[in-house]
N, C-alpha and C positions, 0 to 999 in steps of 0.2 A: 456204584455210582454215588450212593448216599454217603459212603465213607469218604470219598474224595471231596464231596461238598462240605462235610463236617471239618475235614482237615483244612480246606480252603478258608472256611469261616474262622476257624481257630487261628490260623496264621494271619489273616487280615485283621482280626481283633487284637492280636498281640502286637502286630506292627503299628496299628492305629494307636493303641494305648501307649506304645513306646514313643511314637512321634509327638503325641499330645503331651506326654510327660517331659520330653526333651524340649518342646516349645515352652512349657511352663518354666523349666530351669533357665532357658535362655531369657525369658521374660524377667525373671528375678534378677539375673545378672546384667540386664540391659544390653544383651547381645543381639545380633541379627537373627530374626525369627523365621520360622517356617511359614510360608504363605497360607493364608486362610483357605484359599481355593483348594490347595492340596489336602488340607484337613477335611474339607467338605467332601472332596472326591473319595477319600478313604472311607468316610462314613457311608457314602453311597455304594461303594464297592463291597460292602459287607462288614466294615469295621465299626458299625454303629454301637455295638455293646462296649467295646474297648474305649471308644470316644466318650460315651456316656459315663462309664465308670471313672475315667480320669477327670471328667468335668465335675462329677459329684465328690469324689474323695480327695482330689488334689486342688479342688476349687479353681479350675482353670476354665476360662471363657464362660464363666457363669453369668456375666453381665451382658453377654451377647445373645439376644433372643434369636438371631439367625442360626446360631449353633444348635439351640434347642429345637428349632423348627427343622433344621437339616437332619438331626438325629432322629426325630420323630417320623419325618417323611421317609427317611431311609429304612427305618424299622418297619413301617407300614408297607413299603414297596416289597421288602423281603418277606414279610409275613403273609402278604397276599400273593406275591409272585411265586413263591416256592410251591405252595399247594396247587395253585393254578397251573404252573408248569408241569408239576407231577401228574395232575389229572389229564392235561393235554397230551403228554407223552405216553401215558399208560393206555394200552388198548382196553376198550370196554368189554370185549367178549372174552 
């Protein structure tokens, strides 16, 4: 179970980082961009690390406080939700 979760998080973060980087490239070229809502959703679905890394190292969406808030809230949800879900699903006896 934990292995599947780690694989899921790895894939979500890679996909999120790829789309953020692609959006950065489209921004530089002045092309049609990826909707912000989709980037928010990817961060919430587990891609918060990939989103944060591209924000930091590619300097993409750094002037948007909404993205910082979304990444932080997503990370908090996952960091609180994973242990809580594990404790809830694990029998105590």
